[in-house]
C-alpha positions in Angstrom: -3.6 4.5 -2.0 -5.0 1.9 -4.2 -8.7 3.4 -5.0 -9.0 2.3 -8.4 -11.6 4.9 -9.4 -9.1 7.5 -7.8 -6.6 6.6 -10.1 -9.0 6.9 -13.1 -9.1 10.4 -12.4 -5.6 11.1 -12.3 -5.0 10.6 -16.3 -7.3 13.3 -17.9 -5.6 14.0 -21.3 -6.5 10.6 -24.1 -3.4 8.7 -25.0 -2.2 8.9 -28.4 -0.8 5.1 -28.5 -4.6 4.2 -27.8 -6.1 6.8 -30.1 -4.1 5.0 -32.4 -5.2 1.4 -31.4 -9.1 2.0 -31.2 -9.8 5.1 -33.3 -11.9 8.1 -32.8 -14.8 6.8 -31.6 -15.5 9.0 -28.5 -17.0 6.3 -26.2 -14.1 4.4 -27.1 -11.2 7.2 -26.5 -12.5 8.1 -23.4 -13.0 4.1 -22.2 -9.4 3.4 -23.9 -7.9 6.4 -21.5 -9.7 5.0 -18.5 -7.9 1.8 -19.6 -4.4 2.8 -19.7 -5.2 4.6 -15.9 -5.9 1.3 -14.9 -2.5 -0.2 -15.9 -0.5 2.2 -15.1 -1.8 1.7 -11.2 -1.3 -1.7 -11.3 2.0 -1.7 -13.0 3.0 0.8 -10.0 1.9 -0.7 -7.3 0.7 -4.1 -6.4 -0.3 -7.4 -8.4 -2.6 -7.8 -5.1 -5.0 -5.6 -7.4 -5.1 -7.7 -10.0 -8.6 -9.5 -9.1 -9.9 -5.9 -8.9 -8.5 -4.5 -11.9 -9.6 -7.6 -13.8 -13.4 -6.6 -13.2 -12.9 -3.6 -14.0 -11.4 -4.4 -17.1 -14.4 -6.7 -17.9 -16.6 -3.2 -17.5 -14.6 -1.6 -19.9 -14.6 -4.1 -22.6 -18.3 -4.6 -22.4 -18.5 -0.6 -22.5 -16.4 -1.1 -25.8 -18.7 -4.1 -27.2 -21.2 -1.9 -26.7 -19.8 1.5 -29.3 -18.0 -1.3 -31.8 -18.5 -4.6 -32.8 -15.1 -6.7 -32.2 -12.9 -5.1 -29.7 -10.2 -7.0 -28.1 -7.8 -6.3 -24.8 -4.5 -7.9 -25.0 -3.2 -6.6 -21.4 0.1 -8.2 -21.9 0.4 -6.5 -25.4 -0.3 -3.2 -23.8 1.7 -3.6 -20.8 4.7 -4.8 -23.3 3.7 -1.5 -26.0 4.6 0.6 -22.8 8.0 -1.2 -21.9 9.2 -1.2 -25.1 8.3 2.8 -26.0 9.8 3.8 -22.5 12.8 1.7 -23.3 13.5 3.0 -26.8 13.6 6.8 -24.7 15.8 5.5 -22.6 17.8 3.8 -25.2 18.3 7.2 -27.0 18.9 9.2 -23.7 15.6 11.1 -23.8 14.4 9.7 -20.2 13.2 13.4 -19.0 12.1 13.0 -15.5 12.3 10.4 -13.1 8.8 9.3 -14.1 10.1 8.1 -17.1 12.9 5.8 -15.3 10.1 4.8 -12.7 7.6 4.0 -15.2 10.1 1.6 -17.4 10.6 -0.2 -14.6 7.5 -0.2 -13.9 7.1 -1.8 -17.4 8.9 -4.7 -16.6 6.2 -6.0 -14.4 3.3 -8.3 -15.6 0.8 -10.9 -13.9 4.0 -13.6 -14.5 6.1 -11.3 -12.8 9.3 -9.4 -13.1 10.5 -9.6 -17.2 13.3 -8.4 -16.7 15.4 -7.9 -13.4 18.1 -5.9 -14.4 16.0 -3.4 -16.0 13.6 -3.0 -13.4 16.6 -3.0 -10.5 18.3 -0.4 -12.8 15.9 1.9 -13.4 13.7 1.9 -10.4 17.1 2.9 -8.7 17.7 6.0 -11.0 14.0 7.0 -10.2 14.4 6.6 -6.5 18.0 8.8 -6.6 16.2 11.6 -8.5 13.4 11.4 -6.0 10.3 9.7 -7.1 8.4 8.8 -3.7 7.1 5.8 -4.8 10.5 4.2 -6.2 11.9 5.6 -3.3 9.8 3.2 -1.1 10.0 0.6 -3.5 13.8 0.3 -2.8 13.7 0.8 0.6 11.5 -2.8 0.7 13.4 -4.4 -1.9 16.6 -3.7 0.2 15.1 -4.5 3.2 14.2 -8.0 2.1 17.5 -8.1 0.0 15.7 -8.6 -3.1 17.2 -7.4 -6.2 19.4 -5.2 -4.3 21.9 -6.8 -1.6 20.3 -6.3 1.6 21.4 -3.0 3.9 18.2 -1.7 6.7 20.1 1.4 7.3 19.8 2.4 3.5 16.2 1.5 4.0 15.3 3.2 6.5 16.9 6.5 5.2 14.7 5.7 2.1 11.5 5.5 4.3 12.3 8.3 5.9 12.8 10.5 2.9 9.6 9.0 1.7 8.0 10.0 5.3 9.2 13.5 4.9 8.0 13.9 1.4 4.2 13.1 2.6 4.2 9.4 3.0 3.1 8.5 6.7 2.8 5.0 6.4 6.5 4.8 6.0 7.0 6.1 9.7 5.0 2.7 10.9 6.8 1.1 8.3 10.5 2.0 9.9 8.8 1.3 13.5 8.5 -2.4 12.4 11.9 -2.3 10.8 13.6 -1.2 14.3 11.3 -4.0 16.4 12.1 -6.8 13.8 15.4 -6.0 12.5 17.5 -4.1 15.1 15.4 -5.3 18.0 15.2 -1.5 19.2 12.4 -0.7 21.5 12.9 2.9 21.8 13.0 3.7 17.9 9.7 1.2 17.6 8.1 3.6 20.1 9.2 6.8 18.7 8.1 5.6 15.1 5.0 4.3 16.0 4.2 7.7 18.2 5.1 9.5 14.7 2.7 7.2 12.3 -0.3 7.7 15.2 0.5 11.3 14.4 0.4 11.4 11.1 -2.8 9.5 11.3 -1.7 6.0 10.2 -4.6 3.4 11.7 -2.5 0.7 11.5 0.0 1.9 14.0 -2.7 2.7 16.5 -3.2 -0.6 18.1 0.7 -1.5 18.0 1.3 1.7 19.7 -1.7 0.8 22.5 0.2 -2.8 23.1 3.5 -1.1 23.7 1.6 1.1 26.2 -0.2 -1.5 27.9 2.9 -4.2 28.2 5.4 -4.8 30.8 8.0 -3.0 28.4 8.7 0.7 28.8 6.7 2.9 29.2 3.9 1.0 30.6 0.8 3.3 30.5 -2.8 1.8 30.6 -4.4 5.1 30.4 -2.8 6.1 27.0 -3.0 2.4 25.5 -7.0 2.2 26.6 -7.6 5.6 25.1 -5.9 4.4 22.1 -7.5 1.2 22.1 -10.9 3.1 22.1 -10.1 4.7 18.7 -9.1 1.8 17.1 -12.1 0.5 18.2 -14.3 3.3 16.6 -11.9 2.5 13.2 -13.4 -1.3 13.4 -10.3 -2.8 14.6 -11.2 -6.3 16.1 -8.1 -6.7 18.2 -8.5 -3.5 19.3 -12.1 -4.8 20.7 -10.8 -7.5 22.2 -7.6 -5.4 23.9 -10.2 -2.7 25.2 -12.6 -5.5 26.8 -9.6 -6.7 28.9 -8.9 -3.4 30.0 -12.7 -2.7 31.2 -12.1 -6.2 32.7 -9.2 -5.5 34.2 -9.2 -2.1 35.2 -6.6 -1.5 33.0 -6.8 2.1 32.4 -10.6 2.5 32.9 -12.7 1.6 35.1 -13.5 -1.8 35.6 -16.8 -2.4 33.8 -17.9 -6.0 33.4 -20.9 -4.6 31.1 -18.5 -3.0 28.5 -15.9 -6.0 28.8 -18.5 -8.3 27.4 -19.8 -6.1 25.1 -16.9 -5.7 23.3 -16.0 -9.6 23.3 -19.2 -10.9 21.7 -18.7 -8.1 19.0 -14.8 -9.3 18.7 -16.3 -12.9 18.6 -19.2 -12.3 15.8 -16.5 -10.6 13.7 -14.1 -13.9 14.3 -11.6 -13.1 17.2 -10.5 -16.5 18.1 -9.5 -15.5 21.9 -12.9 -13.4 21.9 -15.0 -16.6 20.7 -13.0 -18.7 23.2 -13.7 -16.5 26.2 -17.8 -15.9 25.0 -18.0 -19.8 24.7 -16.4 -21.0 28.2 
């Protein structure tokens, strides 16, 4: 979701704003557009991307230097410019789409956090109400945490469901977590884990395997082992450890100590603490 190269590809047209800032040199023009794309990715998703974005920004700065003697990129200034542009559109009641409201909300986010909480909350909610999928997803998470909005688990679940129906399958996994951790609803936890796995959410595979493996209902060692094998092929070390136990005790597979020890050694090498303890013992 947050692949930098994918984000750059989204912005094919050059920005008039950055054209004004950086002039008409073709190379600067192209890189300015890439910078614009990266900024919007940062604003739209998560500050955890900052380290990766800084690296890309440095590369772009070097490219700018090659075609212009002196170029400075004021990241905070560009963020503020985006915010002010969107804010003026709202002040003049010319927001034309959910994306306009969403961009205004996102423009409140800087490296220092949310700089205008009311604008952020109100416009994020407007974008969500108008069906903007990322806005809905964000509001769902905030409602769950009780951050900027009053905590409302049911409203959060409803928004996650809408996002899932719009193609964001990871929301099935998030719903499963909500049902378990917030509502202690094991039936719906199991139901939505299955939906997530069927939709290809890798993170849900181990969790569903452990539901099958546990003493809770439904217990099914064979299904657990099959899911664990699938997760192991994706490199999940918790699944390596658990599948090793399956082979060690014959749970859902034929007992095989050679397979068990091989998986334990691999999990230990990758840093699994319990596997290390067994291998060390």
